[in-house]
C-alpha positions in Angstrom: 0.0 0.0 0.0 2.8 2.5 0.8 5.2 1.4 -2.0 4.4 3.9 -4.7 2.1 6.7 -5.8 -0.9 5.7 -7.8 -1.7 7.3 -11.1 -5.0 9.3 -11.5 -6.5 6.6 -13.7 -5.9 3.9 -11.1 -7.2 6.0 -8.2 -10.7 6.0 -9.8 -10.8 2.2 -10.1 -10.3 1.4 -6.4 -13.9 1.1 -5.2 -16.8 2.8 -7.1 -19.2 2.6 -4.1 -17.2 4.7 -1.6 -16.3 8.0 -3.3 -13.1 6.7 -4.8 -11.5 10.0 -5.6 -11.9 11.2 -2.0 -10.4 8.1 -0.5 -7.6 7.9 -3.0 -6.7 11.5 -2.6 -6.5 11.2 1.2 -4.2 8.2 0.8 -2.0 9.9 -1.7 -1.9 13.1 0.5 -0.9 11.0 3.6 1.9 9.3 1.6 3.1 12.7 0.3 3.2 14.2 3.8 5.2 11.2 5.1 7.6 11.4 2.2 8.2 15.1 2.6 9.0 14.7 6.3 11.4 11.8 5.5 13.2 13.3 2.4 14.2 16.6 3.9 16.8 15.3 6.3 18.3 13.2 3.5 18.6 16.4 1.3 20.4 18.2 4.1 22.9 15.4 4.6 23.5 15.1 0.9 23.7 18.8 -0.1 24.8 20.7 3.0 27.2 18.1 4.4 28.3 16.5 1.0 27.6 12.9 1.8 26.4 11.5 -1.5 28.0 8.1 -1.4 28.2 5.3 1.1 31.5 4.0 2.3 31.8 0.3 2.9 33.1 0.0 6.4 31.8 -2.0 9.4 28.2 -2.0 10.3 28.9 -0.3 13.6 30.9 2.5 12.0 28.2 3.2 9.3 25.5 3.2 12.0 27.5 5.7 14.1 28.1 8.0 11.1 24.4 8.0 10.1 23.2 8.7 13.6 25.7 11.6 13.9 24.7 13.0 10.4 21.0 12.9 11.3 21.7 14.6 14.6 23.6 17.3 12.7 20.8 17.5 10.2 18.3 18.2 13.0 20.5 21.0 14.2 20.9 22.4 10.7 17.1 22.4 10.2 16.5 24.0 13.6 19.3 26.6 13.3 17.0 29.6 12.8 14.9 28.8 15.8 18.0 28.2 17.9 19.5 31.5 16.8 16.3 33.4 17.6 16.1 31.8 21.0 19.7 32.9 21.7 19.1 36.5 20.7 
């Protein structure tokens, strides 16, 4: 159900008895909202910090690096609020 976005034509075929466009639009809107929340930290890590490729190290080292990068990503995204609170 959460694997991909459905095309407009397939949304109308779901269930003709329960307002198919309304149900399909809500499902697609939920998926888009989740995707937007998840993709933004990845964009920060790739563009701001320059980590576009994965290095093949140990599992523990990769996990530690990812956790650190996402912590930095959270700080990067909250930087304006943090600076306003400081001033």
